[in-house]
N, C-alpha and C positions, 0 to 999 in steps of 0.2 A: 283452410285461406291463408294464404300470406301478403304480408305488405310492408313493401319499404316506405316509411315517411319522410321525407325530409323538410324541414323549416325552412322555407324557402324567402328570399325579398321581392321574388318574382320566378315566373315559367310562363312556357309557353307551348303549346303543341301546334304543329302545323304537318298537313297531308295535302299532299300532290301540290306545293307550293302552296296554300292558301293556311290561315292562322283559323283554327278551331276552337281555340280556347286561349285565355290569357288571364292568370292570376297577377297580382303584384304581394305583399305580404302576408301568410297563409302555410298552408303545407300541399306540397306535393306527395300524391300516394301512388306506389304503383303496387297494383291490385295482383296476386296470383291465385287463380280459383282451380278445384279438385274437384274430380268426381263425387269425394264423401262429403262435400261442404253441403253446410245447407244453413236456413233462415237463421239459427242460432247461432254459427259461425257469423254471418253477417252481425245481428245483434251485438255480441261480444264486441269483432274489433272494431265494428262503429262507434261504441260507448267508450271503448280503451282509447281511440284516435281522439276523438273529442273532447272528454277528460284529463288525457296526457298533460300535465305540467312543462311543457317544454318550452314555453316563451319567456323573455323575461320581466319581471319587473321592474317596479322604479329605480330598484336598487341594483339592477343588473343581474339580479338571481332569476334563472330557469323556475317560475314560481305560479305560471299563468296559465290557462289552457287558450284553447284558440276562441271560446267564446267571449272571453275577458280582453282580449284583444280584436275583437272584429276580425278575425282572419279570415281569409280563402282557402278553401279544398279546392285542389284540381285533381282527378282520381284517372289514372291511366293504367289499361289492363295490359297485362303483362304475363302471358304464360308461362314464358323461362324464369318463373323464379319457382315453380318445380321443377328444375331440371334436375336431372340422376347425373352423378359425373361417377360412380363406382365402376364401372368397366370403358375403359377404351379413354379415347378422346373426343370421342361425339356423344356430346349429351343428347339423353334420353328423356323425354316429356310424356313419357307414359303416363304418369301422374295427374297432369294437367286434365282438365275438365275438356269435353268436348265442346266446338263453337256454341250450338244449341242451348246446351247447359248454362256452358260460363256465363254466355250475353245476358239472362234471365237473371242468375243471382248478380252481376256487375252493377246491373239496373236498379234490381233492388239495394243493392250496398250505397249506390249513389243516391238513390230515394231516402234512405234510413238514414244518411247522413243528413242530407237537407233537412227532412225534418227534424232530427236532434239538434242542427243549429238554427235552425228557423232562416237560412239562406239556400240562395240557390247554387248547387253543389256544380261545378263544371266537370266537362269531362273530356278525354282526347276521344277518337273513331276507336267502335271498338273492331278488331279484328283487320284494322290497316297498318301499314309501314308509316311510322309516327316520327316526326324529329322532334325532340322536345330540349327545351334551352331551359335550364335551370343555373338561376343564381341562389346557390345554396348556402344558407345563415347562419353561421357560424365555426363550421360547417355542423348543424345537427341531424343524423340521421339513424333510424331507428328500424328496426327490424321486428316482427310481430309475425306468430303464428298462431292460430286458432286452435290446433291440434297440438300446440307445445307451448301452454300458458305460461311462459316463465317471466 
């Protein structure tokens, strides 16, 4: 499971000219799911994101996690995070999980983050063509991979 986490001042997701989700200060998570992902990947990744100290404290130092700043979370599915660009110029997405598997894990990730934060976690529309508007704060952008826990 791969995630691109962006600290945001605000962001929103539009599908078919309708805004489906919007948050103010918090994190936007682009989530990519592969066939080998399971509940342990969800638990590790959600815990890591919730506890990650990427928000400024009163001294302006990134010392606070999302709980400490009462931030929001917006999750957007993005199978392209598992693109392989090894051959040629057209990415291959063979490692990305099939939609019927990915949807279940995606929803479980959202639920796990919601339980971990005690807040509703918003999301884009799984499998839809989405327009995502982001005001990246910092900018702070972090890559996480549950198969490569660096």
